[in-house]
C-alpha positions as CSV (number, residue, x, y, z in Angstrom):
1,P,20.1,30.9,-32.2
2,P,21.3,27.3,-32.7
3,R,24.7,26.9,-34.1
4,F,25.4,24.9,-37.2
5,V,27.7,21.9,-36.5
6,P,29.5,20.5,-39.6
7,A,29.1,16.8,-40.2
8,D,32.8,16.1,-39.8
9,E,32.8,17.6,-36.3
10,C,29.9,15.3,-35.4
11,I,31.7,12.3,-36.8
12,R,34.9,13.1,-34.8
13,A,32.8,13.5,-31.6
14,V,31.2,10.1,-32.1
15,D,34.6,8.5,-32.8
16,R,35.9,10.0,-29.5
17,V,32.9,8.5,-27.6
18,R,33.5,5.1,-29.2
19,A,37.2,5.2,-28.4
20,R,36.4,5.7,-24.7
21,G,33.9,2.8,-24.9
22,E,30.9,5.0,-24.1
23,G,27.6,4.8,-25.8
24,Y,27.3,1.1,-25.9
25,T,24.8,-0.9,-23.9
26,R,26.4,-2.8,-21.1
27,F,24.5,-5.8,-19.8
28,P,24.4,-6.4,-16.1
29,E,26.3,-9.4,-14.7
30,P,24.0,-12.4,-14.2
31,R,22.7,-12.6,-10.7
32,T,22.9,-15.7,-8.6
33,P,19.4,-17.0,-7.7
34,V,18.2,-15.9,-4.2
35,S,16.9,-18.7,-2.0
36,P,13.5,-18.0,-0.4
37,A,15.2,-18.7,3.0
38,D,17.6,-15.8,2.4
39,P,15.5,-12.9,1.1
40,R,17.2,-9.7,0.1
41,L,14.7,-7.4,1.9
42,T,13.9,-6.9,5.5
43,V,12.0,-4.3,7.5
44,E,12.9,-2.0,10.4
45,A,10.3,-3.8,12.6
46,G,10.0,-1.1,15.3
47,R,9.4,1.8,13.0
48,F,7.2,-0.4,10.7
49,W,4.9,-1.5,13.6
50,A,4.8,2.1,15.0
51,G,3.5,3.2,11.5
52,A,1.0,0.3,11.5
53,A,-0.3,1.4,14.9
54,A,-0.7,5.0,13.7
55,T,-2.5,3.6,10.6
56,A,-4.8,1.7,12.8
57,L,-5.6,4.8,14.7
58,V,-6.4,6.7,11.5
59,A,-8.6,3.9,10.3
60,A,-10.5,3.8,13.6
61,L,-11.0,7.6,13.5
62,I,-12.3,7.5,9.9
63,G,-14.9,4.9,10.9
64,L,-15.9,6.8,14.0
65,L,-16.3,10.1,12.1
66,G,-18.2,8.4,9.3
67,V,-20.8,7.2,11.8
68,I,-21.0,10.5,13.6
69,I,-21.4,12.4,10.4
70,F,-24.0,10.2,8.7
71,E,-26.0,8.8,11.6
72,R,-25.7,11.7,14.2
73,I,-25.7,14.8,12.0
74,F,-27.6,13.7,8.9
75,A,-29.8,11.1,10.7
76,I,-29.1,8.4,8.0
77,T,-29.0,4.9,9.2
78,L,-26.0,3.0,8.0
79,V,-25.4,-0.7,7.4
80,P,-23.1,-1.6,10.3
81,P,-20.0,-3.7,10.0
82,P,-19.7,-6.9,12.1
83,D,-19.5,-6.0,15.8
84,L,-16.6,-8.3,16.5
85,F,-16.5,-7.5,20.2
86,A,-20.3,-7.3,20.8
87,T,-20.0,-3.6,21.9
88,G,-23.5,-2.8,20.8
89,S,-22.2,0.5,19.3
90,R,-22.0,1.2,15.6
91,Q,-19.3,3.7,16.2
92,A,-17.2,1.2,18.2
93,A,-17.8,-1.5,15.5
94,W,-16.6,0.7,12.7
95,A,-13.6,2.0,14.7
96,I,-12.6,-1.5,15.9
97,D,-13.0,-3.1,12.4
98,G,-11.0,-0.3,10.8
99,A,-8.2,-0.8,13.3
100,I,-8.2,-4.6,12.8
101,L,-8.1,-4.2,9.0
102,A,-5.1,-1.9,9.4
103,L,-3.2,-4.4,11.7
104,L,-4.1,-7.4,9.5
105,A,-2.9,-5.5,6.4
106,A,0.3,-4.5,8.2
107,G,0.9,-8.2,9.0
108,V,0.3,-9.2,5.4
109,L,2.7,-6.5,4.2
110,H,5.4,-7.5,6.7
111,L,5.2,-11.1,5.5
112,L,5.3,-10.0,1.8
113,I,8.4,-7.9,2.5
114,L,10.2,-10.9,4.0
115,S,9.1,-13.5,1.4
116,T,8.2,-12.1,-2.0
117,P,10.4,-10.5,-4.7
118,R,8.1,-7.5,-5.3
119,P,6.2,-7.0,-2.0
120,R,4.7,-3.6,-2.8
121,A,3.2,-4.8,-6.1
122,F,1.6,-7.8,-4.4
123,F,0.4,-5.7,-1.5
124,G,-1.1,-3.2,-3.9
125,W,-3.1,-5.9,-5.6
126,I,-4.2,-7.5,-2.4
127,M,-5.4,-4.1,-1.0
128,A,-7.2,-3.2,-4.2
129,L,-9.2,-6.4,-4.0
130,V,-9.9,-6.0,-0.3
131,V,-11.0,-2.4,-0.8
132,V,-13.4,-3.4,-3.5
133,A,-14.8,-6.2,-1.3
134,I,-15.3,-4.1,1.8
135,A,-16.9,-1.3,-0.3
136,V,-19.5,-3.6,-1.8
137,L,-20.3,-5.8,1.2
138,P,-22.9,-3.4,2.6
139,F,-25.0,-4.0,-0.6
140,A,-25.1,-7.7,0.2
141,W,-26.3,-7.0,3.8
142,S,-29.0,-4.4,3.1
143,S,-31.6,-3.6,0.5
144,D,-31.5,0.1,1.4
145,V,-29.3,1.4,-1.4
146,T,-28.6,4.8,0.3
147,A,-27.5,3.2,3.5
148,A,-25.4,0.6,1.7
149,A,-23.8,3.3,-0.5
150,L,-22.8,5.5,2.4
151,S,-21.6,2.5,4.4
152,G,-19.6,1.4,1.4
153,L,-18.1,4.9,1.2
154,I,-16.9,4.8,4.8
155,N,-15.4,1.3,4.1
156,L,-13.8,2.7,0.9
157,L,-12.2,5.6,2.8
158,I,-10.9,3.3,5.5
159,G,-9.5,0.9,2.9
160,V,-7.8,3.6,0.9
161,A,-6.3,5.2,4.0
162,V,-4.9,1.9,5.2
163,W,-3.5,1.1,1.8
164,S,-1.8,4.5,1.2
165,L,-0.5,4.9,4.8
166,L,1.0,1.4,4.9
167,A,2.5,1.8,1.5
168,G,4.2,4.9,2.8
169,V,5.4,3.2,6.0
170,A,6.8,0.4,3.9
171,G,8.7,2.8,1.7
172,R,10.4,4.3,4.7
173,T,11.1,1.0,6.6
174,I,12.1,-1.6,3.9
175,V,15.8,-2.1,3.9
176,A,18.0,-4.2,1.6
177,R,20.2,-6.7,3.3
178,P,23.7,-7.2,1.9
179,A,24.0,-10.1,-0.5
180,P,25.6,-13.2,1.1
181,V,29.3,-13.8,0.2
182,V,29.6,-16.8,-2.1
């Protein structure tokens, strides 16, 4: 059972805390402004780009599997993404476009880490908008709603995978640089 504490004991405890200077809000020292030419964050480039390459592989495999599942197994024609290298293969187009998306997103994230005060927040917003755009693009390219919806689903999965994997890579490879001595 809880024990009853007399009021005078509570008052003495508060007085002891005040005497030690505890219990009061201490405001941080004002920071000197950081020049954009001297950002406080950097990235372990080798590990970052190894993670970006692994992300590109995952994105390519999602695209490849999406086409195999919907077109080969269920015989549903999808709305293909742009065939950037004129391969003539829907599987290759989705795999290549997914990998390119991952590498472009990694490049943007790397630049954000080096140049912005809150790189993950900006990357999150950029990726959210990109994912929405690539998920609805098939509806602009086809009047077949089923094909557009399934194609948008594949694009959505690729976008979310790229976003989540690169966010995890950034969390492990962003390092703070020591502040310059003034």
